[in-house]
N, C-alpha and C positions, 0 to 999 in steps of 0.2 A: 326376587326369589328365583326366577327363571323356570326352566322346565324341570319337573320332577318325575322320576320313574316310579310307578306304583303297580307292580305286577300282581295279578290276581292269583290266588292259590287254588282256585276252584278246580283246575285240571291237574293239580298235583297228586302224587301218590299218597293218599291219606295214611297208609301204613308206614310211610317213611317221611312224614311231614317235616320233622326237624331237619332231616338231611336235604329235603327239597328246598326249604328256606335257606339253608346254608349255601345252596348253589347260586343264590342271588345276593351276595354281600354288598353290592353297590346300589341296591334299590334304596330309594328314599323312604318308601312306605311299603307295607304289605297289605294288599287289598283283600279283605275277608268278606265274602258274600254270605251273609247269614240268612238262610231260608227255612221256613217252618212247615212246609207242606200244607199250609192253609191259605196264606196270602198269595203264595206262588206254589206251583205243583211240585217243587223239589224240596228235599230235606238235606240240609248241609250241616253247618256248625252250630253248636250250642255254646252257652257261656263257659262251661267247663273246658271245652276244647279251645276256645279263644284264650282263656286264661293260661292254659298249658302252652299254647303257641307263644304267647307273650313272654313266658319264662324261658323259652328256648332261643330267643333272639333279642338283640339290642335294636333291631329295626322297628320303628313304631308301626302300630297296626291301624288300619283304616277299616272299621267295621261298617259295612253297608247292610242295614237292617231291612230285609224284605219279609216282614213278619206281621201277623195280625196282632192287634192291641200293642203296638210298639210303644205307646206312651207308658204302659205298665212295665214292659220288659226292658226298655232302653237303659235304665240305670244299671242293670246287670252287666251291660256291655261297656259302659263308660265310667263306672266307678273305678277307683284305683285298684281294687282287687282283680279286675279283669284286664287291666293295663291297656285297654284299647284307648289310644290317645286321640282318636278322631272317629266320629260316627256320622252317618247320614241315614235318612229313612225314606222309603218310597211309599209309605202306606198310611200316613195319618196327617190330618190338617194341623193339629196342635201338638207337634212333636216335642217330646221332653228331651230331645237330643240337642246338646249345645253344638254350635258350629266348630270348625277346626281352629 
């Protein structure tokens, strides 16, 4: 498999997210830090934004869930409707998130 490049979009211009992602066409994945302002003190991307981002690129998404009650919410990010093709979680011992 070798080295893969997975840039995070956390510092991207959210008002121009599609254009920001278009600037990294050679990326292997796009890392999406999902934060809920409960498990961690920041608030970032929700499932609707992840789904919209997935529609705007052919690059697979890697959703890193830093959210409370991830077991309940993880399917929203990994089901085909959200198009996140990989997910990991930092917050629950019995994660519902399948590996990559």
